[in-house]
DRENKEKOL-843213 format. One record per residue (C-alpha): x, y negated, z negated. Coordinates in steps of 0.25 Angstrom, whole numbers. Each point is the difference from the previous one (the first is absolute). Layout:
<recs>
+-------+-------+-------+
!    c1 !    c2 !    c3 !
+-------+-------+-------+
!     X !     Y !     Z !
...
+-------+-------+-------+
</recs>
This chain:
<recs>
+-------+-------+-------+
!    c1 !    c2 !    c3 !
+-------+-------+-------+
!   -23 !    87 !    32 !
!     8 !    -1 !   -12 !
!    15 !     6 !     1 !
!     1 !    14 !    -5 !
!     3 !     1 !   -14 !
!    -2 !   -15 !    -3 !
!   -10 !    -2 !   -12 !
!   -12 !    -8 !     2 !
!     2 !   -14 !    -7 !
!    -7 !    -2 !   -13 !
!     3 !   -14 !    -4 !
!     2 !   -13 !     8 !
!     8 !   -11 !    -6 !
!    -4 !   -14 !     4 !
!    12 !   -10 !    -2 !
!    -6 !   -14 !    -2 !
!    10 !   -12 !    -1 !
!    -6 !   -12 !    -7 !
!     4 !   -15 !     0 !
!    -9 !   -11 !    -5 !
!   -13 !     7 !     3 !
!    -8 !    -4 !   -13 !
!   -11 !    -7 !     7 !
!    -6 !    13 !     6 !
!     8 !    11 !    -8 !
!   -10 !     4 !   -10 !
!   -10 !     3 !    12 !
!    10 !     7 !     8 !
!     4 !     9 !   -12 !
!   -14 !     4 !    -2 !
!    -2 !     4 !    14 !
!    13 !     8 !     2 !
!    -2 !     7 !   -14 !
!   -14 !     4 !     4 !
!     4 !     4 !    14 !
!    -3 !    15 !     3 !
!    10 !     7 !     9 !
!     0 !    15 !     5 !
!    12 !     3 !   -10 !
!     4 !    -6 !   -13 !
!     7 !   -14 !     0 !
!    11 !    -7 !    -8 !
!     1 !   -15 !     0 !
!    14 !    -6 !    -1 !
!     0 !   -15 !    -2 !
!    12 !    -8 !     1 !
!    -1 !   -14 !    -5 !
!    11 !    -8 !     8 !
!     2 !   -11 !   -10 !
!   -14 !    -7 !     1 !
!    -1 !   -14 !    -6 !
!   -14 !     2 !    -3 !
!    -6 !    10 !    -9 !
!    -1 !    11 !    10 !
!     9 !     9 !    -9 !
!    -9 !    -2 !   -12 !
!   -13 !     3 !     8 !
!     6 !    14 !     4 !
!     5 !     3 !   -14 !
!   -13 !    -3 !    -6 !
!    -9 !     8 !    10 !
!    -6 !    13 !    -5 !
!     4 !     9 !    12 !
!    -7 !    13 !     2 !
!    10 !     4 !    10 !
!    14 !     5 !    -3 !
!     9 !   -13 !     0 !
!    14 !    -4 !     0 !
!     4 !   -15 !    -2 !
!    13 !    -6 !     3 !
!     3 !   -14 !    -4 !
!    11 !    -7 !     8 !
!     2 !   -13 !    -8 !
!     7 !    -7 !    11 !
!    -6 !    -1 !    14 !
!     8 !     9 !    10 !
!    -9 !     1 !    12 !
!   -11 !    10 !     5 !
!    11 !    10 !     5 !
!     7 !     0 !   -13 !
!   -13 !     3 !    -7 !
!    -4 !    11 !     9 !
!    13 !     7 !    -1 !
!    -2 !     0 !   -15 !
!   -14 !     5 !     1 !
!     4 !    11 !    10 !
!    11 !     5 !    -9 !
!   -10 !     1 !   -11 !
!   -11 !     7 !     8 !
!    -3 !    15 !    -3 !
!   -11 !     2 !    10 !
!     1 !    10 !    12 !
!    -4 !   -12 !     8 !
!     5 !   -14 !    -2 !
!    -8 !   -12 !     6 !
!     2 !   -15 !     0 !
!   -12 !    -8 !    -5 !
!     0 !   -16 !    -1 !
!    -7 !    -6 !   -13 !
!   -11 !    -7 !     8 !
!   -12 !     3 !     9 !
!     7 !    -2 !    14 !
!    -2 !    15 !     1 !
!   -12 !     8 !    -2 !
!     4 !    10 !   -11 !
!   -10 !    10 !     6 !
!     9 !     2 !    12 !
!    10 !     7 !    -9 !
!   -10 !    12 !     1 !
!     2 !     1 !    15 !
!    15 !    -1 !    -1 !
!     0 !    11 !   -11 !
!    -9 !     9 !     8 !
!    10 !     0 !    12 !
!    11 !     3 !    -9 !
!    -7 !    11 !    -8 !
!    -4 !     7 !    13 !
!    15 !     2 !     2 !
!     2 !    -6 !    14 !
!    10 !   -11 !    -4 !
!    10 !    -4 !   -10 !
!    -2 !   -15 !     1 !
!   -13 !    -9 !     3 !
!    -1 !   -14 !     3 !
!   -13 !    -8 !    -1 !
!    -1 !    -8 !    13 !
!    -7 !   -14 !    -2 !
!    -1 !    -3 !    15 !
!    -5 !    13 !     6 !
!   -10 !    -1 !    12 !
!    -9 !     9 !    -8 !
!    -1 !   -11 !   -11 !
!    -2 !   -13 !     7 !
!    -1 !   -12 !    -9 !
!     5 !   -15 !    -1 !
!    14 !    -3 !    -5 !
!     7 !   -13 !    -3 !
!     7 !    -3 !    13 !
!    14 !    -4 !    -5 !
!     2 !    13 !    -8 !
!    -6 !     9 !    10 !
!     9 !    -5 !    11 !
!    12 !     1 !    -9 !
!    -4 !    14 !    -4 !
!    -1 !     4 !    15 !
!    14 !    -6 !     3 !
!     6 !     7 !   -12 !
!    -7 !    14 !     3 !
!     4 !    -1 !    15 !
!    15 !    -2 !    -4 !
!    -1 !    11 !   -10 !
!    -5 !    10 !    10 !
!    10 !    -4 !    10 !
!    12 !     1 !   -10 !
!    -4 !    12 !    -8 !
!    -7 !     8 !    11 !
!   -12 !     3 !    -9 !
!   -13 !    -6 !     6 !
!    -9 !    -5 !   -11 !
!   -11 !   -10 !     2 !
!     2 !    -7 !   -14 !
!    15 !     0 !    -5 !
!    -3 !   -11 !   -10 !
!   -12 !     7 !    -7 !
!     0 !     2 !   -15 !
!    -7 !    13 !     1 !
!    11 !    10 !     2 !
!    -1 !    14 !    -7 !
!    12 !    10 !     0 !
!     3 !    14 !    -6 !
!     8 !    -3 !   -12 !
!    12 !     9 !     4 !
!     1 !    -9 !    12 !
!    -2 !   -14 !    -6 !
!     9 !     2 !   -13 !
!    11 !     5 !     9 !
!     1 !   -12 !     8 !
!    11 !   -11 !    -4 !
!    -8 !   -13 !    -1 !
!     7 !   -13 !     1 !
!   -10 !   -11 !     2 !
!    -3 !    -9 !   -11 !
!   -11 !    -8 !     6 !
!   -10 !     2 !    11 !
!    11 !     8 !     8 !
!    -6 !    13 !    -5 !
!    -9 !     2 !    12 !
!    10 !    -1 !    11 !
!    10 !     8 !    -8 !
!    -9 !    11 !    -4 !
!    -5 !     1 !    15 !
!    14 !     0 !     5 !
!     4 !    11 !    -9 !
!   -11 !    10 !     1 !
!     1 !    -1 !    15 !
!    13 !     7 !    -1 !
!    -6 !    12 !    -7 !
!    -6 !    13 !     5 !
!   -14 !    -3 !    -5 !
!   -14 !    -2 !     5 !
!    -5 !   -15 !    -2 !
!   -15 !    -3 !     3 !
!    -9 !   -13 !    -1 !
!   -14 !    -2 !    -4 !
!    -8 !   -13 !     2 !
!    -3 !    -7 !   -13 !
!    -7 !   -13 !    -3 !
!     7 !   -13 !    -3 !
!    -5 !   -13 !    -7 !
!    12 !   -10 !     1 !
!     0 !   -10 !   -11 !
!     6 !   -14 !     2 !
!    11 !    -7 !    -8 !
!   -10 !    -7 !    -9 !
!    -5 !    15 !    -4 !
!    14 !     4 !    -4 !
!     6 !     5 !    13 !
!    16 !     0 !    -2 !
!     6 !     3 !    14 !
!     5 !   -12 !     8 !
!     6 !    -3 !    13 !
!    14 !     2 !    -7 !
!    -4 !    14 !    -2 !
!    -3 !     2 !    14 !
!    14 !    -5 !     4 !
!     6 !     9 !   -10 !
!    -8 !    12 !     5 !
!     7 !    -3 !    14 !
!    13 !     2 !    -7 !
!    -4 !    12 !    -7 !
!    -5 !     7 !    13 !
!    14 !    -2 !     7 !
!     8 !     3 !   -13 !
!    -7 !    13 !    -4 !
!    -2 !     5 !    15 !
!    13 !    -4 !     6 !
!    10 !    -5 !   -10 !
!     0 !     8 !   -13 !
!     7 !    14 !     0 !
!   -10 !    11 !     1 !
!     8 !     7 !   -10 !
!    -6 !    -9 !   -10 !
!   -14 !     3 !     3 !
!    -3 !    12 !    -9 !
!     5 !     6 !   -13 !
!     7 !    13 !     0 !
!   -12 !     7 !    -6 !
!    -9 !    -3 !    12 !
!    -6 !    14 !     4 !
!     8 !     5 !    12 !
!   -13 !     4 !     7 !
!    -3 !   -15 !     3 !
!    14 !    -3 !     5 !
!     3 !     1 !    15 !
!    15 !     2 !    -3 !
!     4 !     0 !   -14 !
!    15 !    -3 !     3 !
!    -5 !   -12 !     8 !
!    -8 !    -6 !   -12 !
!     7 !     4 !   -13 !
+-------+-------+-------+
</recs>
């Protein structure tokens, strides 16, 4: 049930970082713009210094949806792009969306329904749920299992898929988390930080269609090594007083003096 006095969400902001996605971007824009959700949507595109014509494709597209475009002339990394988009979001719910077709856009409806029912403040889309058996690329699957297991042990928050892109949050939570990661460290960082909050986190099974490097996949083994560092840094090394902004609602803090 929704917390007493908390209004029902009316708008979801999808934060979409873009880097050299021109090959399939037009098709993706059509799909995400036409997607129907149970509440209105806001699309926030952050072009992270693309060297192809991704930015031009977005600028020239005729959107039906409410849209915000942020043009980062120099590549700063996915985490930096997400931070910009999250700051610009005006929706009651903020979700992360990649600018490709690895994820099934229709699954956003399942995630939003869970949040609209009021039973949680954060939802992760789990790619590796037993309820959704499918074939995965061996290397990335095994790396994900390792990173997710370490995250669970270090953070104390058990999830099936820490590295999933589909993460949706109440805006008052996400916008009050201090985000530091500039590349692919966003996933272990955000999980480490929400694990310290007094909130309800749920998972739903989602579909996943992993692309290969020829199709534009960007994460590499180097990012896997970096993720190990981020797991230890954000869970064990970084001072917890640097996790949240002073504007974080106290209802989500286990002990305000401990975190702020």
